[in-house]
Biopython code that builds the backbone (N, CA, C, O; Angstrom):
import numpy as np
from Bio.PDB.StructureBuilder import StructureBuilder

atoms = [
    (1, "MET", "N", (-69.598, -37.281, 73.465)),
    (1, "MET", "CA", (-68.832, -36.633, 74.515)),
    (1, "MET", "C", (-68.133, -35.402, 73.939)),
    (1, "MET", "O", (-67.433, -35.508, 72.932)),
    (2, "PRO", "N", (-68.313, -34.240, 74.560)),
    (2, "PRO", "CA", (-67.688, -33.010, 74.064)),
    (2, "PRO", "C", (-66.163, -33.085, 74.129)),
    (2, "PRO", "O", (-65.587, -33.906, 74.842)),
    (3, "MET", "N", (-65.542, -32.211, 73.370)),
    (3, "MET", "CA", (-64.083, -32.153, 73.334)),
    (3, "MET", "C", (-63.596, -31.047, 74.272)),
    (3, "MET", "O", (-64.171, -29.959, 74.310)),
    (4, "ASP", "N", (-62.549, -31.327, 75.014)),
    (4, "ASP", "CA", (-61.975, -30.371, 75.954)),
    (4, "ASP", "C", (-61.177, -29.306, 75.216)),
    (4, "ASP", "O", (-60.455, -29.603, 74.264)),
    (5, "GLN", "N", (-61.313, -28.083, 75.659)),
    (5, "GLN", "CA", (-60.616, -26.963, 75.022)),
    (5, "GLN", "C", (-59.090, -27.141, 75.065)),
    (5, "GLN", "O", (-58.399, -26.758, 74.121)),
    (6, "ASN", "N", (-58.566, -27.713, 76.142)),
    (6, "ASN", "CA", (-57.124, -27.950, 76.233)),
    (6, "ASN", "C", (-56.655, -28.966, 75.198)),
    (6, "ASN", "O", (-55.541, -28.862, 74.684)),
    (7, "GLU", "N", (-57.493, -29.939, 74.894)),
    (7, "GLU", "CA", (-57.157, -30.939, 73.868)),
    (7, "GLU", "C", (-57.089, -30.287, 72.490)),
    (7, "GLU", "O", (-56.215, -30.622, 71.690)),
    (8, "ILE", "N", (-57.994, -29.370, 72.210)),
    (8, "ILE", "CA", (-57.967, -28.646, 70.936)),
    (8, "ILE", "C", (-56.649, -27.893, 70.811)),
    (8, "ILE", "O", (-55.971, -27.979, 69.787)),
    (9, "GLU", "N", (-56.292, -27.157, 71.854)),
    (9, "GLU", "CA", (-55.031, -26.407, 71.849)),
    (9, "GLU", "C", (-53.842, -27.339, 71.674)),
    (9, "GLU", "O", (-52.931, -27.040, 70.902)),
    (10, "ARG", "N", (-53.839, -28.457, 72.377)),
    (10, "ARG", "CA", (-52.723, -29.410, 72.310)),
    (10, "ARG", "C", (-52.547, -29.958, 70.903)),
    (10, "ARG", "O", (-51.424, -30.036, 70.404)),
    (11, "LEU", "N", (-53.640, -30.337, 70.260)),
    (11, "LEU", "CA", (-53.567, -30.898, 68.908)),
    (11, "LEU", "C", (-53.052, -29.870, 67.901)),
    (11, "LEU", "O", (-52.241, -30.190, 67.032)),
    (12, "ILE", "N", (-53.530, -28.638, 68.027)),
    (12, "ILE", "CA", (-53.083, -27.585, 67.105)),
    (12, "ILE", "C", (-51.595, -27.299, 67.313)),
    (12, "ILE", "O", (-50.841, -27.174, 66.348)),
    (13, "ARG", "N", (-51.182, -27.197, 68.564)),
    (13, "ARG", "CA", (-49.762, -26.915, 68.847)),
    (13, "ARG", "C", (-48.856, -28.072, 68.434)),
    (13, "ARG", "O", (-47.706, -27.853, 68.053)),
    (14, "ALA", "N", (-49.360, -29.286, 68.506)),
    (14, "ALA", "CA", (-48.553, -30.442, 68.081)),
    (14, "ALA", "C", (-48.283, -30.382, 66.581)),
    (14, "ALA", "O", (-47.192, -30.733, 66.134)),
    (15, "ALA", "N", (-49.265, -29.941, 65.804)),
    (15, "ALA", "CA", (-49.115, -29.866, 64.351)),
    (15, "ALA", "C", (-48.423, -28.579, 63.907)),
    (15, "ALA", "O", (-47.733, -28.560, 62.888)),
    (16, "LEU", "N", (-48.609, -27.515, 64.668)),
    (16, "LEU", "CA", (-48.039, -26.204, 64.343)),
    (16, "LEU", "C", (-47.291, -25.696, 65.583)),
    (16, "LEU", "O", (-47.806, -24.849, 66.312)),
    (17, "PRO", "N", (-46.081, -26.209, 65.822)),
    (17, "PRO", "CA", (-45.371, -25.945, 67.081)),
    (17, "PRO", "C", (-45.136, -24.478, 67.411)),
    (17, "PRO", "O", (-45.063, -24.119, 68.586)),
    (18, "ASP", "N", (-45.018, -23.625, 66.403)),
    (18, "ASP", "CA", (-44.764, -22.213, 66.684)),
    (18, "ASP", "C", (-46.048, -21.416, 66.883)),
    (18, "ASP", "O", (-45.993, -20.207, 67.110)),
    (19, "ALA", "N", (-47.186, -22.065, 66.802)),
    (19, "ALA", "CA", (-48.471, -21.367, 66.806)),
    (19, "ALA", "C", (-48.794, -20.718, 68.146)),
    (19, "ALA", "O", (-48.535, -21.268, 69.216)),
    (20, "GLU", "N", (-49.370, -19.526, 68.040)),
    (20, "GLU", "CA", (-50.039, -18.891, 69.168)),
    (20, "GLU", "C", (-51.495, -19.328, 69.041)),
    (20, "GLU", "O", (-52.134, -19.062, 68.022)),
    (21, "VAL", "N", (-52.020, -19.989, 70.054)),
    (21, "VAL", "CA", (-53.367, -20.558, 69.980)),
    (21, "VAL", "C", (-54.200, -20.046, 71.146)),
    (21, "VAL", "O", (-53.787, -20.128, 72.303)),
    (22, "LEU", "N", (-55.370, -19.520, 70.832)),
    (22, "LEU", "CA", (-56.322, -19.101, 71.847)),
    (22, "LEU", "C", (-57.658, -19.754, 71.503)),
    (22, "LEU", "O", (-58.215, -19.511, 70.433)),
    (23, "VAL", "N", (-58.166, -20.578, 72.408)),
    (23, "VAL", "CA", (-59.437, -21.282, 72.191)),
    (23, "VAL", "C", (-60.421, -20.828, 73.254)),
    (23, "VAL", "O", (-60.091, -20.744, 74.437)),
    (24, "GLU", "N", (-61.645, -20.537, 72.808)),
    (24, "GLU", "CA", (-62.698, -20.080, 73.717)),
    (24, "GLU", "C", (-63.934, -20.949, 73.523)),
    (24, "GLU", "O", (-64.360, -21.189, 72.394)),
    (25, "ASP", "N", (-64.504, -21.419, 74.623)),
    (25, "ASP", "CA", (-65.755, -22.187, 74.596)),
    (25, "ASP", "C", (-66.897, -21.181, 74.526)),
    (25, "ASP", "O", (-67.206, -20.517, 75.516)),
    (26, "LEU", "N", (-67.520, -21.068, 73.365)),
    (26, "LEU", "CA", (-68.506, -20.016, 73.128)),
    (26, "LEU", "C", (-69.794, -20.179, 73.915)),
    (26, "LEU", "O", (-70.380, -19.193, 74.361)),
    (27, "ALA", "N", (-70.240, -21.421, 74.088)),
    (27, "ALA", "CA", (-71.538, -21.655, 74.726)),
    (27, "ALA", "C", (-71.424, -22.315, 76.092)),
    (27, "ALA", "O", (-72.432, -22.518, 76.767)),
    (28, "GLY", "N", (-70.205, -22.651, 76.505)),
    (28, "GLY", "CA", (-70.029, -23.324, 77.778)),
    (28, "GLY", "C", (-70.460, -24.774, 77.768)),
    (28, "GLY", "O", (-70.629, -25.391, 78.820)),
    (29, "ASP", "N", (-70.640, -25.323, 76.558)),
    (29, "ASP", "CA", (-71.146, -26.697, 76.446)),
    (29, "ASP", "C", (-70.112, -27.699, 75.933)),
    (29, "ASP", "O", (-70.410, -28.887, 75.808)),
    (30, "GLY", "N", (-68.889, -27.224, 75.635)),
    (30, "GLY", "CA", (-67.857, -28.114, 75.124)),
    (30, "GLY", "C", (-68.083, -28.545, 73.692)),
    (30, "GLY", "O", (-67.399, -29.444, 73.203)),
    (31, "ASP", "N", (-69.026, -27.924, 73.010)),
    (31, "ASP", "CA", (-69.332, -28.279, 71.620)),
    (31, "ASP", "C", (-69.128, -27.134, 70.636)),
    (31, "ASP", "O", (-68.987, -27.370, 69.436)),
    (32, "HIS", "N", (-69.109, -25.905, 71.123)),
    (32, "HIS", "CA", (-69.027, -24.734, 70.244)),
    (32, "HIS", "C", (-67.851, -23.866, 70.681)),
    (32, "HIS", "O", (-67.883, -23.228, 71.733)),
    (33, "TYR", "N", (-66.814, -23.860, 69.846)),
    (33, "TYR", "CA", (-65.583, -23.149, 70.171)),
    (33, "TYR", "C", (-65.242, -22.113, 69.116)),
    (33, "TYR", "O", (-65.689, -22.191, 67.972)),
    (34, "ALA", "N", (-64.441, -21.140, 69.526)),
    (34, "ALA", "CA", (-63.786, -20.214, 68.609)),
    (34, "ALA", "C", (-62.288, -20.354, 68.864)),
    (34, "ALA", "O", (-61.860, -20.506, 70.008)),
    (35, "ALA", "N", (-61.504, -20.302, 67.807)),
    (35, "ALA", "CA", (-60.051, -20.401, 67.958)),
    (35, "ALA", "C", (-59.373, -19.357, 67.086)),
    (35, "ALA", "O", (-59.759, -19.122, 65.940)),
    (36, "ARG", "N", (-58.355, -18.742, 67.663)),
    (36, "ARG", "CA", (-57.481, -17.839, 66.915)),
    (36, "ARG", "C", (-56.120, -18.503, 66.889)),
    (36, "ARG", "O", (-55.552, -18.825, 67.932)),
    (37, "VAL", "N", (-55.596, -18.707, 65.671)),
    (37, "VAL", "CA", (-54.327, -19.403, 65.504)),
    (37, "VAL", "C", (-53.423, -18.536, 64.628)),
    (37, "VAL", "O", (-53.784, -18.179, 63.507)),
    (38, "VAL", "N", (-52.260, -18.209, 65.149)),
    (38, "VAL", "CA", (-51.257, -17.440, 64.411)),
    (38, "VAL", "C", (-50.021, -18.322, 64.291)),
    (38, "VAL", "O", (-49.463, -18.759, 65.297)),
    (39, "SER", "N", (-49.592, -18.583, 63.048)),
    (39, "SER", "CA", (-48.442, -19.451, 62.822)),
    (39, "SER", "C", (-47.691, -19.021, 61.569)),
    (39, "SER", "O", (-48.294, -18.621, 60.574)),
    (40, "SER", "N", (-46.365, -19.111, 61.635)),
    (40, "SER", "CA", (-45.557, -18.805, 60.453)),
    (40, "SER", "C", (-45.803, -19.821, 59.339)),
    (40, "SER", "O", (-45.517, -19.541, 58.175)),
    (41, "ALA", "N", (-46.330, -20.995, 59.682)),
    (41, "ALA", "CA", (-46.646, -22.007, 58.669)),
    (41, "ALA", "C", (-47.742, -21.530, 57.723)),
    (41, "ALA", "O", (-47.902, -22.084, 56.635)),
    (42, "PHE", "N", (-48.495, -20.512, 58.121)),
    (42, "PHE", "CA", (-49.583, -19.979, 57.291)),
    (42, "PHE", "C", (-49.088, -18.985, 56.243)),
    (42, "PHE", "O", (-49.839, -18.602, 55.345)),
    (43, "LYS", "N", (-47.835, -18.570, 56.354)),
    (43, "LYS", "CA", (-47.301, -17.552, 55.434)),
    (43, "LYS", "C", (-47.422, -18.030, 53.989)),
    (43, "LYS", "O", (-46.986, -19.131, 53.654)),
    (44, "GLY", "N", (-48.016, -17.197, 53.140)),
    (44, "GLY", "CA", (-48.180, -17.514, 51.727)),
    (44, "GLY", "C", (-49.361, -18.432, 51.427)),
    (44, "GLY", "O", (-49.593, -18.779, 50.268)),
    (45, "LYS", "N", (-50.104, -18.826, 52.447)),
    (45, "LYS", "CA", (-51.262, -19.714, 52.254)),
    (45, "LYS", "C", (-52.544, -18.890, 52.212)),
    (45, "LYS", "O", (-52.639, -17.833, 52.836)),
    (46, "THR", "N", (-53.528, -19.389, 51.467)),
    (46, "THR", "CA", (-54.838, -18.737, 51.465)),
    (46, "THR", "C", (-55.538, -19.032, 52.787)),
    (46, "THR", "O", (-55.131, -19.925, 53.530)),
    (47, "ARG", "N", (-56.579, -18.284, 53.070)),
    (47, "ARG", "CA", (-57.347, -18.510, 54.299)),
    (47, "ARG", "C", (-57.900, -19.939, 54.332)),
    (47, "ARG", "O", (-57.895, -20.589, 55.377)),
    (48, "VAL", "N", (-58.374, -20.415, 53.186)),
    (48, "VAL", "CA", (-58.905, -21.787, 53.115)),
    (48, "VAL", "C", (-57.805, -22.798, 53.436)),
    (48, "VAL", "O", (-58.042, -23.746, 54.185)),
    (49, "GLN", "N", (-56.616, -22.610, 52.885)),
    (49, "GLN", "CA", (-55.494, -23.520, 53.162)),
    (49, "GLN", "C", (-55.105, -23.477, 54.647)),
    (49, "GLN", "O", (-54.785, -24.507, 55.240)),
    (50, "GLN", "N", (-55.136, -22.286, 55.235)),
    (50, "GLN", "CA", (-54.826, -22.158, 56.655)),
    (50, "GLN", "C", (-55.830, -22.944, 57.494)),
    (50, "GLN", "O", (-55.448, -23.668, 58.413)),
    (51, "HIS", "N", (-57.103, -22.799, 57.175)),
    (51, "HIS", "CA", (-58.148, -23.514, 57.918)),
    (51, "HIS", "C", (-58.009, -25.021, 57.722)),
    (51, "HIS", "O", (-58.202, -25.790, 58.664)),
    (52, "GLN", "N", (-57.680, -25.441, 56.517)),
    (52, "GLN", "CA", (-57.477, -26.871, 56.266)),
    (52, "GLN", "C", (-56.343, -27.420, 57.118)),
    (52, "GLN", "O", (-56.420, -28.549, 57.603)),
    (53, "MET", "N", (-55.293, -26.632, 57.304)),
    (53, "MET", "CA", (-54.168, -27.065, 58.138)),
    (53, "MET", "C", (-54.611, -27.268, 59.591)),
    (53, "MET", "O", (-54.180, -28.213, 60.251)),
    (54, "VAL", "N", (-55.470, -26.378, 60.081)),
    (54, "VAL", "CA", (-55.975, -26.520, 61.449)),
    (54, "VAL", "C", (-56.879, -27.750, 61.532)),
    (54, "VAL", "O", (-56.775, -28.527, 62.481)),
    (55, "TYR", "N", (-57.761, -27.935, 60.552)),
    (55, "TYR", "CA", (-58.647, -29.109, 60.560)),
    (55, "TYR", "C", (-57.830, -30.402, 60.528)),
    (55, "TYR", "O", (-58.182, -31.369, 61.205)),
    (56, "GLN", "N", (-56.753, -30.431, 59.756)),
    (56, "GLN", "CA", (-55.879, -31.610, 59.725)),
    (56, "GLN", "C", (-55.247, -31.848, 61.092)),
    (56, "GLN", "O", (-55.092, -32.992, 61.519)),
    (57, "ALA", "N", (-54.885, -30.775, 61.769)),
    (57, "ALA", "CA", (-54.292, -30.898, 63.101)),
    (57, "ALA", "C", (-55.268, -31.539, 64.086)),
    (57, "ALA", "O", (-54.850, -32.197, 65.039)),
    (58, "LEU", "N", (-56.560, -31.348, 63.856)),
    (58, "LEU", "CA", (-57.582, -31.898, 64.754)),
    (58, "LEU", "C", (-57.881, -33.364, 64.473)),
    (58, "LEU", "O", (-58.731, -33.962, 65.132)),
    (59, "GLN", "N", (-57.189, -33.944, 63.499)),
    (59, "GLN", "CA", (-57.195, -35.388, 63.248)),
    (59, "GLN", "C", (-58.593, -35.994, 63.120)),
    (59, "GLN", "O", (-58.897, -37.012, 63.742)),
    (60, "GLY", "N", (-59.431, -35.362, 62.311)),
    (60, "GLY", "CA", (-60.743, -35.935, 62.018)),
    (60, "GLY", "C", (-61.798, -35.716, 63.083)),
    (60, "GLY", "O", (-62.895, -36.266, 62.984)),
    (61, "ARG", "N", (-61.495, -34.936, 64.087)),
    (61, "ARG", "CA", (-62.487, -34.715, 65.158)),
    (61, "ARG", "C", (-63.550, -33.689, 64.785)),
    (61, "ARG", "O", (-64.619, -33.665, 65.396)),
    (62, "MET", "N", (-63.277, -32.835, 63.786)),
    (62, "MET", "CA", (-64.267, -31.840, 63.346)),
    (62, "MET", "C", (-65.500, -32.559, 62.828)),
    (62, "MET", "O", (-65.399, -33.485, 62.023)),
    (63, "GLY", "N", (-66.659, -32.132, 63.294)),
    (63, "GLY", "CA", (-67.906, -32.741, 62.856)),
    (63, "GLY", "C", (-68.259, -33.994, 63.642)),
    (63, "GLY", "O", (-69.345, -34.551, 63.481)),
    (64, "GLY", "N", (-67.334, -34.437, 64.496)),
    (64, "GLY", "CA", (-67.584, -35.591, 65.360)),
    (64, "GLY", "C", (-67.661, -35.115, 66.798)),
    (64, "GLY", "O", (-68.651, -34.508, 67.206)),
    (65, "VAL", "N", (-66.605, -35.392, 67.573)),
    (65, "VAL", "CA", (-66.590, -34.933, 68.963)),
    (65, "VAL", "C", (-66.469, -33.416, 69.070)),
    (65, "VAL", "O", (-66.811, -32.831, 70.097)),
    (66, "LEU", "N", (-65.985, -32.788, 68.011)),
    (66, "LEU", "CA", (-65.919, -31.327, 67.963)),
    (66, "LEU", "C", (-66.982, -30.850, 66.985)),
    (66, "LEU", "O", (-66.820, -30.956, 65.770)),
    (67, "HIS", "N", (-68.066, -30.326, 67.533)),
    (67, "HIS", "CA", (-69.235, -29.981, 66.720)),
    (67, "HIS", "C", (-69.019, -28.715, 65.883)),
    (67, "HIS", "O", (-69.311, -28.712, 64.688)),
    (68, "ALA", "N", (-68.509, -27.637, 66.503)),
    (68, "ALA", "CA", (-68.378, -26.369, 65.798)),
    (68, "ALA", "C", (-67.123, -25.633, 66.249)),
    (68, "ALA", "O", (-66.818, -25.552, 67.439)),
    (69, "LEU", "N", (-66.405, -25.099, 65.266)),
    (69, "LEU", "CA", (-65.192, -24.344, 65.552)),
    (69, "LEU", "C", (-65.118, -23.156, 64.607)),
    (69, "LEU", "O", (-64.931, -23.321, 63.402)),
    (70, "ALA", "N", (-65.266, -21.954, 65.163)),
    (70, "ALA", "CA", (-65.101, -20.722, 64.385)),
    (70, "ALA", "C", (-63.626, -20.377, 64.393)),
    (70, "ALA", "O", (-63.036, -20.196, 65.458)),
    (71, "LEU", "N", (-63.024, -20.283, 63.222)),
    (71, "LEU", "CA", (-61.576, -20.081, 63.125)),
    (71, "LEU", "C", (-61.204, -18.696, 62.648)),
    (71, "LEU", "O", (-61.839, -18.138, 61.752)),
    (72, "GLN", "N", (-60.169, -18.148, 63.255)),
    (72, "GLN", "CA", (-59.467, -16.968, 62.757)),
    (72, "GLN", "C", (-58.014, -17.394, 62.662)),
    (72, "GLN", "O", (-57.405, -17.770, 63.664)),
    (73, "THR", "N", (-57.457, -17.336, 61.461)),
    (73, "THR", "CA", (-56.064, -17.755, 61.264)),
    (73, "THR", "C", (-55.284, -16.650, 60.573)),
    (73, "THR", "O", (-55.836, -15.868, 59.800)),
    (74, "SER", "N", (-53.991, -16.600, 60.865)),
    (74, "SER", "CA", (-53.117, -15.641, 60.195)),
    (74, "SER", "C", (-51.664, -16.009, 60.437)),
    (74, "SER", "O", (-51.326, -16.753, 61.357)),
    (75, "ALA", "N", (-50.818, -15.459, 59.578)),
    (75, "ALA", "CA", (-49.374, -15.545, 59.796)),
    (75, "ALA", "C", (-48.994, -14.364, 60.693)),
    (75, "ALA", "O", (-49.701, -13.357, 60.715)),
    (76, "PRO", "N", (-47.889, -14.475, 61.428)),
    (76, "PRO", "CA", (-47.476, -13.355, 62.279)),
    (76, "PRO", "C", (-47.130, -12.131, 61.433)),
    (76, "PRO", "O", (-46.666, -12.247, 60.299)),
    (77, "ALA", "N", (-47.368, -10.965, 62.011)),
    (77, "ALA", "CA", (-46.988, -9.726, 61.329)),
    (77, "ALA", "C", (-45.473, -9.614, 61.311)),
    (77, "ALA", "O", (-44.799, -9.959, 62.281)),
    (78, "ASP", "N", (-44.945, -9.123, 60.185)),
    (78, "ASP", "CA", (-43.488, -8.969, 60.070)),
    (78, "ASP", "C", (-42.976, -7.808, 60.869)),
    (78, "ASP", "O", (-41.773, -7.546, 60.876)),
]
sb = StructureBuilder()
sb.init_structure("model")
sb.init_model(0)
sb.init_chain("A")
sb.init_seg("    ")
for serial, (resi, resn, name, xyz) in enumerate(atoms, 1):
    if name == "N":
        sb.init_residue(resn, " ", resi, " ")
    sb.init_atom(name, np.array(xyz, "f"), 0.0, 1.0, " ", f" {name:<3s}", serial, name[0])
structure = sb.get_structure()
């Protein structure tokens, strides 16, 4: 069963409350998404660490009910 885009946003915001989150269903199939996440929690973190934080927020759903997620992450501009 595909994952709902609103659920992805909810999980990310629950883990990163200050995050600006934009999720787009790339193929219209509920399996292939792109997400842009901007959070102050990313400040001083590498891109890999930022992505790991988002994957942790998804609570193990990556590779299961969530097939593909293209991520763009950053800290807010000062």
